[in-house]
PDB file of N, CA, C and O in Angstrom:
ATOM      1  N   MET A   1       1.007  -1.160  -0.126  1.00  0.00           N
ATOM      2  CA  MET A   1       0.245  -0.078   0.173  1.00  0.00           C
ATOM      3  C   MET A   1       1.234   1.234   0.324  1.00  0.00           C
ATOM      4  O   MET A   1       2.203   1.573   1.004  1.00  0.00           O
ATOM      5  N   LYS A   2       0.220   1.878  -0.952  1.00  0.00           N
ATOM      6  CA  LYS A   2       1.340   3.807  -0.764  1.00  0.00           C
ATOM      7  C   LYS A   2       0.159   4.612  -0.292  1.00  0.00           C
ATOM      8  O   LYS A   2      -1.072   4.616  -0.310  1.00  0.00           O
ATOM      9  N   CYS A   3       1.536   5.510   0.277  1.00  0.00           N
ATOM     10  CA  CYS A   3       1.100   6.715   0.870  1.00  0.00           C
ATOM     11  C   CYS A   3       0.381   7.826   0.147  1.00  0.00           C
ATOM     12  O   CYS A   3       1.054   8.480  -0.650  1.00  0.00           O
ATOM     13  N   LYS A   4      -0.873   8.129   0.310  1.00  0.00           N
ATOM     14  CA  LYS A   4      -1.514   9.560  -0.539  1.00  0.00           C
ATOM     15  C   LYS A   4      -0.650  10.723  -0.557  1.00  0.00           C
ATOM     16  O   LYS A   4      -1.135  11.611  -1.258  1.00  0.00           O
ATOM     17  N   LEU A   5       0.293  10.982  -0.110  1.00  0.00           N
ATOM     18  CA  LEU A   5       0.654  12.103   0.198  1.00  0.00           C
ATOM     19  C   LEU A   5       2.161  11.858  -0.569  1.00  0.00           C
ATOM     20  O   LEU A   5       2.553  12.434  -1.584  1.00  0.00           O
ATOM     21  N   CYS A   6       2.745  11.022   0.077  1.00  0.00           N
ATOM     22  CA  CYS A   6       3.859  10.843  -0.657  1.00  0.00           C
ATOM     23  C   CYS A   6       4.596  10.526  -1.515  1.00  0.00           C
ATOM     24  O   CYS A   6       5.710  10.854  -1.922  1.00  0.00           O
ATOM     25  N   ASP A   7       3.237   9.290  -1.938  1.00  0.00           N
ATOM     26  CA  ASP A   7       3.795   8.046  -2.837  1.00  0.00           C
ATOM     27  C   ASP A   7       4.676   7.388  -2.451  1.00  0.00           C
ATOM     28  O   ASP A   7       5.315   6.789  -3.316  1.00  0.00           O
ATOM     29  N   LYS A   8       5.098   7.211  -0.943  1.00  0.00           N
ATOM     30  CA  LYS A   8       6.097   5.950  -0.636  1.00  0.00           C
ATOM     31  C   LYS A   8       5.227   4.405  -0.124  1.00  0.00           C
ATOM     32  O   LYS A   8       4.038   4.174   0.096  1.00  0.00           O
ATOM     33  N   GLU A   9       6.237   3.708  -0.082  1.00  0.00           N
ATOM     34  CA  GLU A   9       4.919   1.832   0.075  1.00  0.00           C
ATOM     35  C   GLU A   9       5.262   2.105   1.632  1.00  0.00           C
ATOM     36  O   GLU A   9       6.352   2.136   2.203  1.00  0.00           O
ATOM     37  N   ILE A  10       3.942   2.291   2.118  1.00  0.00           N
ATOM     38  CA  ILE A  10       4.079   2.222   3.711  1.00  0.00           C
ATOM     39  C   ILE A  10       3.905   0.367   4.226  1.00  0.00           C
ATOM     40  O   ILE A  10       3.176  -0.572   3.903  1.00  0.00           O
ATOM     41  N   ASN A  11       5.273   0.644   5.371  1.00  0.00           N
ATOM     42  CA  ASN A  11       5.679  -0.595   5.624  1.00  0.00           C
ATOM     43  C   ASN A  11       4.599  -0.746   6.924  1.00  0.00           C
ATOM     44  O   ASN A  11       3.746  -0.001   7.407  1.00  0.00           O
ATOM     45  N   ASN A  12       4.967  -1.763   7.153  1.00  0.00           N
ATOM     46  CA  ASN A  12       3.735  -2.347   8.401  1.00  0.00           C
ATOM     47  C   ASN A  12       2.448  -1.796   8.614  1.00  0.00           C
ATOM     48  O   ASN A  12       1.973  -1.647   9.740  1.00  0.00           O
ATOM     49  N   TYR A  13       1.851  -1.478   7.524  1.00  0.00           N
ATOM     50  CA  TYR A  13       0.358  -1.077   7.684  1.00  0.00           C
ATOM     51  C   TYR A  13       0.219  -1.718   8.794  1.00  0.00           C
ATOM     52  O   TYR A  13       0.785  -2.756   9.136  1.00  0.00           O
ATOM     53  N   ASN A  14      -1.173  -0.574   9.829  1.00  0.00           N
ATOM     54  CA  ASN A  14      -1.921  -1.149  10.360  1.00  0.00           C
ATOM     55  C   ASN A  14      -3.017   0.448  10.159  1.00  0.00           C
ATOM     56  O   ASN A  14      -2.709   1.640  10.175  1.00  0.00           O
ATOM     57  N   PRO A  15      -4.279  -0.228   9.990  1.00  0.00           N
ATOM     58  CA  PRO A  15      -5.160   0.282   9.884  1.00  0.00           C
ATOM     59  C   PRO A  15      -5.731   1.656  10.997  1.00  0.00           C
ATOM     60  O   PRO A  15      -6.444   2.609  10.680  1.00  0.00           O
ATOM     61  N   SER A  16      -5.050   1.297  12.523  1.00  0.00           N
ATOM     62  CA  SER A  16      -5.697   2.085  13.098  1.00  0.00           C
ATOM     63  C   SER A  16      -4.746   3.184  13.226  1.00  0.00           C
ATOM     64  O   SER A  16      -4.998   4.084  14.028  1.00  0.00           O
ATOM     65  N   PHE A  17      -3.604   3.212  12.475  1.00  0.00           N
ATOM     66  CA  PHE A  17      -2.120   4.155  12.537  1.00  0.00           C
ATOM     67  C   PHE A  17      -2.205   4.942  11.305  1.00  0.00           C
ATOM     68  O   PHE A  17      -1.941   6.140  11.207  1.00  0.00           O
ATOM     69  N   ASN A  18      -2.683   3.982  10.168  1.00  0.00           N
ATOM     70  CA  ASN A  18      -2.090   4.759   8.805  1.00  0.00           C
ATOM     71  C   ASN A  18      -3.196   5.249   8.161  1.00  0.00           C
ATOM     72  O   ASN A  18      -3.017   6.033   7.229  1.00  0.00           O
ATOM     73  N   HIS A  19      -4.864   4.774   8.644  1.00  0.00           N
ATOM     74  CA  HIS A  19      -5.835   4.951   7.721  1.00  0.00           C
ATOM     75  C   HIS A  19      -6.410   6.631   8.148  1.00  0.00           C
ATOM     76  O   HIS A  19      -7.035   6.911   9.170  1.00  0.00           O
ATOM     77  N   LEU A  20      -6.144   7.250   7.447  1.00  0.00           N
ATOM     78  CA  LEU A  20      -6.801   8.684   8.175  1.00  0.00           C
ATOM     79  C   LEU A  20      -8.224   8.735   7.437  1.00  0.00           C
ATOM     80  O   LEU A  20      -8.325   8.612   6.216  1.00  0.00           O
ATOM     81  N   LYS A  21      -9.123   8.896   8.148  1.00  0.00           N
ATOM     82  CA  LYS A  21     -10.646   9.103   7.897  1.00  0.00           C
ATOM     83  C   LYS A  21     -11.217  10.695   8.126  1.00  0.00           C
ATOM     84  O   LYS A  21     -11.574  11.047   9.250  1.00  0.00           O
ATOM     85  N   LEU A  22     -11.267  11.534   7.075  1.00  0.00           N
ATOM     86  CA  LEU A  22     -11.871  12.478   7.754  1.00  0.00           C
ATOM     87  C   LEU A  22     -13.482  12.455   7.894  1.00  0.00           C
ATOM     88  O   LEU A  22     -14.002  12.885   8.924  1.00  0.00           O
ATOM     89  N   ASP A  23     -14.120  12.031   7.019  1.00  0.00           N
ATOM     90  CA  ASP A  23     -15.497  11.695   6.860  1.00  0.00           C
ATOM     91  C   ASP A  23     -15.774  10.443   6.070  1.00  0.00           C
ATOM     92  O   ASP A  23     -14.984   9.640   5.574  1.00  0.00           O
ATOM     93  N   GLU A  24     -17.263  10.478   6.073  1.00  0.00           N
ATOM     94  CA  GLU A  24     -17.857   9.190   5.700  1.00  0.00           C
ATOM     95  C   GLU A  24     -17.378   9.170   4.061  1.00  0.00           C
ATOM     96  O   GLU A  24     -17.661   8.049   3.639  1.00  0.00           O
ATOM     97  N   SER A  25     -16.980   9.697   3.366  1.00  0.00           N
ATOM     98  CA  SER A  25     -16.683  10.402   1.853  1.00  0.00           C
ATOM     99  C   SER A  25     -15.159  10.374   1.399  1.00  0.00           C
ATOM    100  O   SER A  25     -14.736  10.006   0.303  1.00  0.00           O
ATOM    101  N   HIS A  26     -14.364  10.890   2.583  1.00  0.00           N
ATOM    102  CA  HIS A  26     -12.930  11.434   2.159  1.00  0.00           C
ATOM    103  C   HIS A  26     -12.176  10.510   3.673  1.00  0.00           C
ATOM    104  O   HIS A  26     -12.382  10.492   4.887  1.00  0.00           O
ATOM    105  N   SER A  27     -11.226   9.828   2.687  1.00  0.00           N
ATOM    106  CA  SER A  27      -9.729   9.042   3.747  1.00  0.00           C
ATOM    107  C   SER A  27      -8.920   8.773   3.131  1.00  0.00           C
ATOM    108  O   SER A  27      -9.046   8.831   1.908  1.00  0.00           O
ATOM    109  N   ALA A  28      -7.785   8.377   3.702  1.00  0.00           N
ATOM    110  CA  ALA A  28      -6.479   8.088   2.691  1.00  0.00           C
ATOM    111  C   ALA A  28      -5.343   7.191   3.975  1.00  0.00           C
ATOM    112  O   ALA A  28      -5.220   7.002   5.185  1.00  0.00           O
ATOM    113  N   ASP A  29      -4.916   6.973   3.071  1.00  0.00           N
ATOM    114  CA  ASP A  29      -3.624   6.108   3.673  1.00  0.00           C
ATOM    115  C   ASP A  29      -2.217   6.438   3.438  1.00  0.00           C
ATOM    116  O   ASP A  29      -1.562   6.358   2.399  1.00  0.00           O
ATOM    117  N   ILE A  30      -1.761   6.971   5.056  1.00  0.00           N
ATOM    118  CA  ILE A  30      -0.630   7.937   4.988  1.00  0.00           C
ATOM    119  C   ILE A  30       0.322   7.255   5.865  1.00  0.00           C
ATOM    120  O   ILE A  30      -0.041   6.781   6.942  1.00  0.00           O
ATOM    121  N   CYS A  31       1.729   7.176   5.375  1.00  0.00           N
ATOM    122  CA  CYS A  31       2.898   6.559   6.233  1.00  0.00           C
ATOM    123  C   CYS A  31       3.304   7.315   7.452  1.00  0.00           C
ATOM    124  O   CYS A  31       3.108   8.529   7.505  1.00  0.00           O
ATOM    125  N   GLN A  32       3.859   6.663   8.433  1.00  0.00           N
ATOM    126  CA  GLN A  32       4.665   7.201   9.604  1.00  0.00           C
ATOM    127  C   GLN A  32       5.396   8.382   9.388  1.00  0.00           C
ATOM    128  O   GLN A  32       5.351   9.345  10.154  1.00  0.00           O
ATOM    129  N   GLU A  33       6.028   8.334   8.423  1.00  0.00           N
ATOM    130  CA  GLU A  33       6.679   9.765   8.643  1.00  0.00           C
ATOM    131  C   GLU A  33       5.656  10.938   8.067  1.00  0.00           C
ATOM    132  O   GLU A  33       5.612  12.053   8.585  1.00  0.00           O
ATOM    133  N   CYS A  34       4.896  10.580   7.012  1.00  0.00           N
ATOM    134  CA  CYS A  34       3.810  12.245   6.595  1.00  0.00           C
ATOM    135  C   CYS A  34       2.771  11.944   8.059  1.00  0.00           C
ATOM    136  O   CYS A  34       2.308  13.056   8.313  1.00  0.00           O
ATOM    137  N   VAL A  35       2.432  11.321   8.703  1.00  0.00           N
ATOM    138  CA  VAL A  35       1.955  11.181  10.159  1.00  0.00           C
ATOM    139  C   VAL A  35       2.896  12.487  10.810  1.00  0.00           C
ATOM    140  O   VAL A  35       2.636  13.689  10.862  1.00  0.00           O
ATOM    141  N   ASP A  36       4.168  11.666  11.305  1.00  0.00           N
ATOM    142  CA  ASP A  36       4.962  12.312  12.164  1.00  0.00           C
ATOM    143  C   ASP A  36       5.252  14.123  11.525  1.00  0.00           C
ATOM    144  O   ASP A  36       5.460  15.002  12.360  1.00  0.00           O
ATOM    145  N   LYS A  37       5.220  14.505   9.836  1.00  0.00           N
ATOM    146  CA  LYS A  37       5.246  15.791   9.869  1.00  0.00           C
ATOM    147  C   LYS A  37       4.280  16.843  10.222  1.00  0.00           C
ATOM    148  O   LYS A  37       4.458  17.993  10.623  1.00  0.00           O
ATOM    149  N   PHE A  38       2.636  15.806   9.841  1.00  0.00           N
ATOM    150  CA  PHE A  38       1.605  16.433  10.161  1.00  0.00           C
ATOM    151  C   PHE A  38       1.444  16.757  11.402  1.00  0.00           C
ATOM    152  O   PHE A  38       1.013  17.798  11.897  1.00  0.00           O
ATOM    153  N   SER A  39       1.902  15.585  11.978  1.00  0.00           N
ATOM    154  CA  SER A  39       1.571  15.853  13.680  1.00  0.00           C
ATOM    155  C   SER A  39       2.504  16.958  14.062  1.00  0.00           C
ATOM    156  O   SER A  39       2.025  17.725  14.898  1.00  0.00           O
ATOM    157  N   LYS A  40       3.890  17.269  13.601  1.00  0.00           N
ATOM    158  CA  LYS A  40       4.859  18.139  14.049  1.00  0.00           C
ATOM    159  C   LYS A  40       3.804  19.897  13.340  1.00  0.00           C
ATOM    160  O   LYS A  40       3.536  20.866  14.050  1.00  0.00           O
ATOM    161  N   TRP A  41       3.566  19.795  12.329  1.00  0.00           N
ATOM    162  CA  TRP A  41       2.888  20.992  12.069  1.00  0.00           C
ATOM    163  C   TRP A  41       1.497  21.726  12.913  1.00  0.00           C
ATOM    164  O   TRP A  41       1.236  22.869  13.289  1.00  0.00           O
ATOM    165  N   LEU A  42       0.671  20.165  12.982  1.00  0.00           N
ATOM    166  CA  LEU A  42      -0.285  21.269  13.862  1.00  0.00           C
ATOM    167  C   LEU A  42       0.338  21.421  15.189  1.00  0.00           C
ATOM    168  O   LEU A  42       0.036  22.555  15.560  1.00  0.00           O
ATOM    169  N   GLY A  43       0.997  20.892  16.013  1.00  0.00           N
ATOM    170  CA  GLY A  43       1.487  21.367  17.158  1.00  0.00           C
ATOM    171  C   GLY A  43       2.105  22.600  16.683  1.00  0.00           C
ATOM    172  O   GLY A  43       1.606  23.528  17.320  1.00  0.00           O
ATOM    173  N   SER A  44       3.017  23.046  15.799  1.00  0.00           N
ATOM    174  CA  SER A  44       3.128  24.058  15.726  1.00  0.00           C
ATOM    175  C   SER A  44       2.023  25.329  15.451  1.00  0.00           C
ATOM    176  O   SER A  44       2.190  26.546  15.370  1.00  0.00           O
ATOM    177  N   ILE A  45       1.370  24.863  15.395  1.00  0.00           N
ATOM    178  CA  ILE A  45      -0.491  25.757  15.052  1.00  0.00           C
ATOM    179  C   ILE A  45      -0.361  25.791  16.741  1.00  0.00           C
ATOM    180  O   ILE A  45       0.249  26.691  17.318  1.00  0.00           O
ATOM    181  N   TYR A  46      -0.771  25.104  17.173  1.00  0.00           N
ATOM    182  CA  TYR A  46      -1.151  25.099  18.782  1.00  0.00           C
ATOM    183  C   TYR A  46      -0.558  25.728  19.720  1.00  0.00           C
ATOM    184  O   TYR A  46      -0.972  26.140  20.804  1.00  0.00           O
ATOM    185  N   ALA A  47       0.946  25.794  18.978  1.00  0.00           N
ATOM    186  CA  ALA A  47       1.887  26.685  19.746  1.00  0.00           C
ATOM    187  C   ALA A  47       1.751  27.859  19.876  1.00  0.00           C
ATOM    188  O   ALA A  47       1.883  28.512  20.911  1.00  0.00           O
ATOM    189  N   LYS A  48       1.316  28.428  18.234  1.00  0.00           N
ATOM    190  CA  LYS A  48       1.014  29.929  18.315  1.00  0.00           C
ATOM    191  C   LYS A  48      -0.691  30.145  18.681  1.00  0.00           C
ATOM    192  O   LYS A  48      -1.238  31.241  18.806  1.00  0.00           O
ATOM    193  N   LEU A  49      -1.048  29.423  18.752  1.00  0.00           N
ATOM    194  CA  LEU A  49      -3.032  29.787  19.367  1.00  0.00           C
ATOM    195  C   LEU A  49      -2.673  29.934  21.107  1.00  0.00           C
ATOM    196  O   LEU A  49      -3.009  30.850  21.858  1.00  0.00           O
ATOM    197  N   PHE A  50      -1.788  28.555  21.463  1.00  0.00           N
ATOM    198  CA  PHE A  50      -1.869  28.227  22.717  1.00  0.00           C
ATOM    199  C   PHE A  50      -0.543  28.556  23.571  1.00  0.00           C
ATOM    200  O   PHE A  50      -0.305  27.795  24.509  1.00  0.00           O
ATOM    201  N   PRO A  51       0.214  29.471  23.361  1.00  0.00           N
ATOM    202  CA  PRO A  51       1.656  30.017  23.528  1.00  0.00           C
ATOM    203  C   PRO A  51       2.547  30.116  24.805  1.00  0.00           C
ATOM    204  O   PRO A  51       3.270  31.063  25.115  1.00  0.00           O
ATOM    205  N   THR A  52       2.302  28.651  25.655  1.00  0.00           N
ATOM    206  CA  THR A  52       3.027  28.482  26.163  1.00  0.00           C
ATOM    207  C   THR A  52       4.357  27.536  26.110  1.00  0.00           C
ATOM    208  O   THR A  52       4.770  26.748  25.259  1.00  0.00           O
ATOM    209  N   SER A  53       4.960  28.040  27.663  1.00  0.00           N
ATOM    210  CA  SER A  53       6.886  27.983  27.332  1.00  0.00           C
ATOM    211  C   SER A  53       7.174  26.195  27.115  1.00  0.00           C
ATOM    212  O   SER A  53       8.205  25.712  26.646  1.00  0.00           O
ATOM    213  N   ALA A  54       6.049  25.479  27.563  1.00  0.00           N
ATOM    214  CA  ALA A  54       6.389  24.226  27.459  1.00  0.00           C
ATOM    215  C   ALA A  54       6.425  24.000  25.287  1.00  0.00           C
ATOM    216  O   ALA A  54       7.347  23.450  24.684  1.00  0.00           O
ATOM    217  N   LEU A  55       5.449  24.473  24.775  1.00  0.00           N
ATOM    218  CA  LEU A  55       4.830  24.115  23.396  1.00  0.00           C
ATOM    219  C   LEU A  55       5.960  25.410  22.693  1.00  0.00           C
ATOM    220  O   LEU A  55       6.684  25.032  21.772  1.00  0.00           O
ATOM    221  N   LYS A  56       6.037  26.432  23.011  1.00  0.00           N
ATOM    222  CA  LYS A  56       7.237  26.602  22.168  1.00  0.00           C
ATOM    223  C   LYS A  56       8.704  26.432  22.329  1.00  0.00           C
ATOM    224  O   LYS A  56       9.488  26.576  21.390  1.00  0.00           O
ATOM    225  N   LYS A  57       9.012  26.163  23.387  1.00  0.00           N
ATOM    226  CA  LYS A  57      10.321  24.947  23.644  1.00  0.00           C
ATOM    227  C   LYS A  57      10.435  23.742  22.582  1.00  0.00           C
ATOM    228  O   LYS A  57      11.508  23.487  22.035  1.00  0.00           O
ATOM    229  N   ARG A  58       9.107  22.929  22.299  1.00  0.00           N
ATOM    230  CA  ARG A  58       9.256  21.928  21.940  1.00  0.00           C
ATOM    231  C   ARG A  58       9.053  22.084  20.222  1.00  0.00           C
ATOM    232  O   ARG A  58       9.361  21.108  19.538  1.00  0.00           O
ATOM    233  N   TYR A  59       8.625  23.104  19.667  1.00  0.00           N
ATOM    234  CA  TYR A  59       7.758  23.328  18.061  1.00  0.00           C
ATOM    235  C   TYR A  59       8.323  24.710  17.772  1.00  0.00           C
ATOM    236  O   TYR A  59       7.736  25.421  16.957  1.00  0.00           O
ATOM    237  N   GLU A  60       9.314  25.098  18.322  1.00  0.00           N
ATOM    238  CA  GLU A  60      10.474  26.694  18.055  1.00  0.00           C
ATOM    239  C   GLU A  60      11.148  26.465  16.574  1.00  0.00           C
ATOM    240  O   GLU A  60      11.574  25.353  16.262  1.00  0.00           O
ATOM    241  N   LYS A  61      11.204  27.366  15.856  1.00  0.00           N
ATOM    242  CA  LYS A  61      11.919  26.957  14.528  1.00  0.00           C
ATOM    243  C   LYS A  61      13.690  26.479  15.464  1.00  0.00           C
ATOM    244  O   LYS A  61      13.996  26.782  16.617  1.00  0.00           O
ATOM    245  N   ARG A  62      14.567  25.648  14.403  1.00  0.00           N
ATOM    246  CA  ARG A  62      16.113  25.763  15.507  1.00  0.00           C
ATOM    247  C   ARG A  62      16.681  26.085  14.071  1.00  0.00           C
ATOM    248  O   ARG A  62      17.879  26.327  13.921  1.00  0.00           O
TER     249      ARG A  62
END
């Protein structure tokens, strides 16, 4: 199975971790690397919305 975002093969596919379901008609299978990138992006958004020192340290640009 291939990742919908980066088109790489998904190793050790697990529907619980690799299948993103947005609603009844939209879903995608994504690899762990893209999940990690998406999580980091989302964390940076949260750090801007809720500027606590812990989130700033974790998601500030280095």
